[in-house]
Structure formats: C-alpha cells, structure tokens
Residue frames relative to the residue before (quaternion, step in Angstrom):
aa qw qx qy qz dx dy dz
M 1.0000 0.0000 0.0000 0.0000 0.00 0.00 0.00
T 0.1710 -0.7910 0.5821 0.0793 3.59 -0.73 1.05
R 0.1760 -0.7739 0.6022 0.0866 3.53 -1.11 0.80
R 0.4336 -0.6557 0.5469 0.2879 3.49 -1.19 0.63
F 0.5489 -0.6034 0.4605 0.3502 3.54 -1.16 0.63
G 0.8131 0.2419 -0.1942 0.4927 3.59 -0.86 0.97
A 0.5172 0.6281 -0.4389 0.3813 3.62 1.18 -0.10
P 0.5424 -0.6270 0.4324 0.3545 3.59 -1.02 0.70
T 0.4022 -0.7065 0.5339 0.2325 3.51 -1.04 0.81
P 0.4095 -0.7053 0.5072 0.2786 3.62 -0.72 0.95
V 0.3254 -0.7229 0.5794 0.1890 3.52 -1.11 0.77
R 0.3051 -0.7602 0.5477 0.1702 3.55 -0.69 1.08
A 0.0257 -0.7882 0.6149 -0.0022 3.55 -0.90 0.91
K 0.4682 -0.6857 0.4925 0.2608 3.51 -1.18 0.58
I 0.5206 0.6407 -0.4181 0.3791 3.61 1.29 -0.04
D 0.8563 -0.1003 0.0140 0.5065 3.58 -0.68 1.14
N 0.5026 -0.6804 0.4074 0.3443 3.60 1.18 0.48
R 0.4264 0.6837 -0.4812 0.3451 3.62 1.03 0.80
V 0.3861 -0.6686 0.5756 0.2695 3.52 -1.26 0.47
L 0.1670 -0.7954 0.5789 0.0657 3.58 -0.72 1.11
T 0.1872 -0.7574 0.6141 0.1188 3.55 -1.01 0.82
P 0.5278 -0.6326 0.4466 0.3491 3.61 -1.04 0.68
G 0.4685 0.6589 -0.5021 0.3071 3.58 -1.11 0.72
L 0.5474 -0.6050 0.4712 0.3352 3.54 -1.34 -0.20
T 0.3902 -0.6753 0.5636 0.2722 3.51 -1.18 0.56
I 0.6765 -0.4892 0.3551 0.4206 3.59 -1.24 0.31
P 0.6755 0.4766 -0.3357 0.4515 3.68 0.77 -0.78
E 0.6312 0.5186 -0.3422 0.4643 3.62 1.03 -0.68
L 0.6529 0.5124 -0.3048 0.4671 3.56 0.98 -0.86
L 0.6642 0.4949 -0.3054 0.4697 3.62 0.93 -0.85
T 0.6299 0.5267 -0.3369 0.4608 3.60 1.02 -0.72
A 0.6621 0.4996 -0.3038 0.4687 3.59 0.94 -0.86
L 0.6659 0.4930 -0.3046 0.4698 3.60 0.94 -0.84
T 0.6284 0.5266 -0.3344 0.4648 3.59 1.04 -0.71
A 0.6488 0.5079 -0.3163 0.4701 3.59 0.96 -0.83
L 0.6530 0.5037 -0.3135 0.4707 3.61 0.98 -0.78
A 0.6421 0.5200 -0.3231 0.4614 3.60 1.00 -0.77
I 0.6456 0.5038 -0.3223 0.4748 3.60 1.00 -0.76
L 0.6471 0.5093 -0.3195 0.4688 3.60 0.96 -0.80
A 0.6551 0.5020 -0.3141 0.4692 3.60 0.96 -0.80
A 0.6446 0.5226 -0.3232 0.4548 3.60 1.00 -0.78
V 0.6692 0.4709 -0.2948 0.4935 3.58 1.10 -0.62
A 0.7091 0.4932 -0.2699 0.4257 3.61 0.92 -0.88
L 0.6412 0.5636 -0.3506 0.3850 3.65 0.92 -0.75
P 0.6630 0.4584 -0.3437 0.4817 3.67 0.83 -0.68
T 0.6026 0.5551 -0.3561 0.4494 3.59 1.07 -0.64
F 0.6395 0.5173 -0.3246 0.4670 3.59 1.00 -0.78
D 0.6357 0.5238 -0.3295 0.4614 3.60 1.02 -0.77
V 0.6393 0.5101 -0.3189 0.4790 3.57 1.02 -0.79
L 0.6518 0.5103 -0.3180 0.4622 3.59 0.95 -0.83
A 0.6377 0.5199 -0.3299 0.4628 3.59 1.02 -0.77
R 0.6502 0.5025 -0.3135 0.4759 3.59 0.99 -0.82
L 0.6488 0.5080 -0.3172 0.4695 3.58 0.98 -0.80
S 0.6165 0.5415 -0.3398 0.4596 3.59 1.07 -0.71
L 0.6566 0.4942 -0.3030 0.4825 3.58 0.99 -0.84
D 0.6514 0.5076 -0.3139 0.4684 3.60 0.97 -0.83
R 0.6237 0.5418 -0.3315 0.4556 3.58 1.01 -0.81
S 0.6779 0.4831 -0.2931 0.4702 3.57 0.90 -0.91
A 0.6389 0.5148 -0.3289 0.4675 3.61 1.03 -0.74
D 0.6423 0.5108 -0.3253 0.4698 3.59 1.00 -0.77
L 0.6399 0.5182 -0.3227 0.4668 3.58 1.01 -0.80
A 0.6582 0.5052 -0.3110 0.4634 3.59 0.94 -0.88
G 0.6615 0.5034 -0.3039 0.4654 3.59 0.92 -0.88
G 0.6608 0.5029 -0.3016 0.4684 3.56 0.98 -0.82
H 0.6528 0.5109 -0.3158 0.4617 3.56 1.04 -0.76
L 0.6404 0.5027 -0.3271 0.4799 3.60 1.04 -0.72
A 0.6436 0.5027 -0.3253 0.4768 3.60 0.99 -0.79
R 0.6370 0.5192 -0.3295 0.4648 3.59 1.00 -0.75
A 0.6213 0.5432 -0.3429 0.4487 3.59 1.02 -0.77
R 0.6428 0.5135 -0.3216 0.4687 3.59 0.98 -0.81
L 0.6809 0.4848 -0.2913 0.4653 3.58 0.91 -0.91
E 0.6159 0.5317 -0.3435 0.4691 3.60 1.07 -0.68
A 0.6414 0.5210 -0.3263 0.4590 3.60 0.99 -0.81
L 0.6618 0.4921 -0.3048 0.4764 3.58 0.99 -0.81
A 0.6903 0.4899 -0.2880 0.4479 3.59 0.87 -0.91
R 0.7356 0.4130 -0.2281 0.4861 3.59 0.96 -0.85
R 0.2600 -0.7823 0.5065 0.2526 3.55 1.26 -0.49
E 0.6266 0.4570 -0.3698 0.5117 3.52 0.92 1.04
K 0.6524 -0.5187 0.3791 0.4021 3.55 -1.29 0.30
V 0.0739 -0.7589 0.6463 0.0299 3.53 -1.15 0.77
E 0.1568 -0.8035 0.5730 0.0384 3.55 -1.00 0.88
V 0.1907 -0.7475 0.6260 0.1144 3.56 -1.16 0.74
R 0.0037 0.7946 -0.6046 0.0549 3.56 -0.80 1.11
L 0.4070 -0.6707 0.5584 0.2695 3.52 -1.32 0.30
S 0.3028 -0.7312 0.5770 0.2019 3.58 -0.85 0.95
G 0.6660 -0.5290 0.3533 0.3894 3.57 -1.24 0.21
R 0.6961 0.4811 -0.2709 0.4590 3.60 1.21 -0.30
G 0.6214 -0.5656 0.3460 0.4173 3.61 1.16 0.39
R 0.5397 0.5952 -0.4097 0.4320 3.56 1.14 0.66
L 0.3328 -0.6986 0.5929 0.2229 3.54 -1.13 0.71
L 0.1815 -0.7858 0.5873 0.0679 3.55 -0.84 1.06
L 0.2011 -0.7448 0.6261 0.1131 3.55 -1.05 0.85
L 0.0444 -0.8271 0.5583 -0.0472 3.57 -0.50 1.27
D 0.3845 -0.7012 0.5412 0.2599 3.59 -1.06 0.70
A 0.7687 -0.3844 0.2473 0.4475 3.59 -1.31 -0.03
S 0.6967 0.4549 -0.2813 0.4781 3.60 1.07 -0.62
G 0.5806 -0.6037 0.3713 0.4008 3.61 1.25 -0.10
S 0.4670 0.6702 -0.4469 0.3647 3.58 1.28 0.10
R 0.4725 -0.6819 0.4866 0.2738 3.55 -1.03 0.82
L 0.2360 -0.7709 0.5791 0.1211 3.56 -0.79 1.07
S 0.7736 -0.1641 0.1216 0.5998 3.57 0.99 -0.84
E 0.1797 -0.7568 0.6237 0.0772 3.49 -1.38 0.27
V 0.0402 -0.7904 0.6110 0.0150 3.58 -1.03 0.77
D 0.3638 -0.7319 0.5424 0.1943 3.55 -0.99 0.95
L 0.1485 -0.8112 0.5627 0.0569 3.58 -0.60 1.15
A 0.6038 0.6368 -0.3504 0.3274 3.56 1.08 -0.69
G 0.2916 -0.7487 0.5452 0.2393 3.62 0.94 -0.74
E 0.3282 -0.7380 0.5580 0.1903 3.55 -1.32 -0.04
G 0.8044 0.3387 -0.2221 0.4346 3.52 -1.33 0.29
L 0.8334 -0.2078 0.1621 0.4859 3.53 -1.14 -0.72
L 0.7317 0.4272 -0.2362 0.4758 3.58 1.11 -0.58
A 0.3556 0.7469 -0.4898 0.2753 3.60 1.21 0.36
L 0.5178 -0.6256 0.4861 0.3229 3.56 -1.18 0.59
D 0.5001 -0.6544 0.4806 0.3012 3.55 -1.19 0.60
S 0.8131 -0.0706 0.1061 0.5680 3.57 0.90 -0.91
I 0.0828 -0.7585 0.6451 0.0421 3.56 -1.22 0.65
R 0.0308 0.7925 -0.6081 0.0347 3.59 -0.96 0.92
I 0.1662 -0.7192 0.6556 0.1590 3.54 -1.32 0.36
R 0.0233 -0.7790 0.6266 -0.0039 3.55 -0.94 0.95
P 0.4691 -0.2877 -0.7878 0.2767 1.72 -1.17 2.20
S 0.7868 -0.3928 0.2110 0.4267 3.56 -1.31 0.09
S 0.7858 0.0369 -0.0601 0.6144 3.61 1.21 -0.30
I 0.2872 -0.7167 0.6078 0.1854 3.55 -1.28 0.46
R 0.1311 -0.8165 0.5617 0.0259 3.56 -0.72 1.12
Y 0.1459 -0.7482 0.6406 0.0920 3.54 -1.23 0.64
N 0.3360 -0.7452 0.5372 0.2077 3.57 -0.91 0.90
A 0.7511 -0.4189 0.2761 0.4291 3.58 -1.32 0.04
R 0.6796 0.4598 -0.2891 0.4932 3.60 1.22 -0.38
G 0.5790 -0.6238 0.3573 0.3847 3.59 1.28 0.16
Q 0.4976 0.6323 -0.4472 0.3905 3.58 1.25 0.13
G 0.2450 -0.8138 0.5167 0.1035 3.54 -0.92 0.91
S 0.4689 -0.5816 0.5558 0.3646 3.50 -1.32 0.25
P 0.4987 -0.6640 0.4461 0.3336 3.61 -0.77 0.92
G 0.2232 0.7676 -0.5750 0.1743 3.55 -0.94 0.89
S 0.2369 -0.7712 0.5791 0.1170 3.53 -1.31 0.30
V 0.2430 -0.6978 0.6509 0.1741 3.50 -1.31 0.55
Y 0.1501 -0.7939 0.5869 0.0529 3.58 -0.71 1.12
L 0.0789 -0.7835 0.6163 0.0055 3.56 -0.89 1.04
Y 0.0772 -0.8166 0.5721 0.0020 3.59 -0.80 1.01
R 0.1057 0.7481 -0.6517 0.0666 3.54 -1.14 0.79
G 0.8210 -0.0453 -0.0173 0.5689 3.57 -0.47 1.22
R 0.7742 -0.2978 0.2445 0.5022 3.56 -0.83 -1.01
R 0.6056 0.5354 -0.3512 0.4726 3.57 1.28 0.22
G 0.0127 -0.7835 0.6212 0.0142 3.49 -1.26 0.51
V 0.1578 -0.7488 0.6338 0.1129 3.53 -1.28 0.41
R 0.1695 -0.7575 0.6248 0.0844 3.52 -1.02 0.90
V 0.1410 -0.7621 0.6288 0.0620 3.58 -0.74 1.11
V 0.1329 -0.8363 0.5319 0.0015 3.55 -0.41 1.30
S 0.0995 -0.7429 0.6584 0.0685 3.53 -1.09 0.83
N 0.2366 -0.7941 0.5424 0.1388 3.60 -0.61 1.10
F 0.7335 -0.4502 0.2741 0.4291 3.59 -1.28 0.10
V 0.6142 0.5261 -0.3541 0.4697 3.61 1.20 -0.35
G 0.5439 -0.6331 0.3850 0.3938 3.58 1.24 -0.43
R 0.4980 0.6518 -0.4342 0.3723 3.57 1.26 0.03
V 0.2733 -0.7695 0.5649 0.1186 3.54 -1.12 0.80
R 0.0595 0.7765 -0.6258 0.0429 3.57 -1.05 0.83
R 0.3656 -0.7287 0.5434 0.2001 3.57 -1.31 0.40
Q 0.0501 -0.7561 0.6510 0.0436 3.52 -1.24 0.63
G 0.2126 -0.7687 0.5897 0.1270 3.57 -0.80 0.98
F 0.0146 0.7982 -0.6022 0.0072 3.59 -1.15 0.53
H 0.2600 -0.7189 0.6237 0.1628 3.52 -1.36 0.42
F 0.0424 -0.7916 0.6075 0.0501 3.57 -1.12 0.50
C-alpha cells in the first residue's frame, strides 16, 4: 500500500470493521454553527447597548465639566474657559491660561467615540457664572449627543440621530 506524502492517515477502529478518518460530521458542524449563531444574536444587541452607554457616559462627563467650569468661575471670581484638546479631552483653563482640570471624553477601544467638537471653539464663563452660548457635540456611529451651555451657564443634553 503506497501513501502520498501529507495525506491523512486512516485510523483503524474495531467498530463495525470501518475505517474512520479524523474530522467532523455534518451534524456536528451544523450544531457548532447553530451555537455560534445563537451567541452572536445575543451578543450584538449587547454591544449596541454598550455603545449607547459609552456615548451617554461621555455626554455626562462633558455636562459635568461645563457645570464645574461655571462653578470655578464663580468661586474664583474670574473668567474660566473650556476648550477641546487635540486628543479628545476637554480642558478647563483659568484666566491666565493655566490648566485647572482635564477630562477624557474620547474613550478607548471598541467603545471609543468617532468625533468630538466644540462650537464655538471654546466656551467661556465670566466671574458671575454667565457663559458664552456654546455646545459640545459627541458622535458615535449614527448617534450623537449635543451638550448645550446657554448664556446663563445652565447645561442640558440633546440626543439626535442622523
């Protein structure tokens, strides 16, 4: 009996005098694929929920940072400014330009935000806590959240789809 190089070696079994080869049968393969399909059907909606929670977390952080900027302006009795750094971080700066605090909005990995913008380029609060109207826009997939600061300095959120 001649064998080709690399060909699978048949496994001899004593069951019904049949030659068994290693591998999977069609029913075993279909069972495994069915189990994987069920796991994927359960996991994909969970990922969507996690993505939405990631966007909500970033919006809450942005709103909290804007509210903190207003309170810092009142406490210090000087102008305070909120800007976006190039790395997806909101910076809180005092009147001299010194950094008071910083918060990371972008996130990391699979749940990272797609884009972050501030319109206008910075939001300022005066010594009385009044703010220049502005918004922080956060985007992830087809969802977005707009965190708005009005001229009184109050912060609110608006969600949107596009």
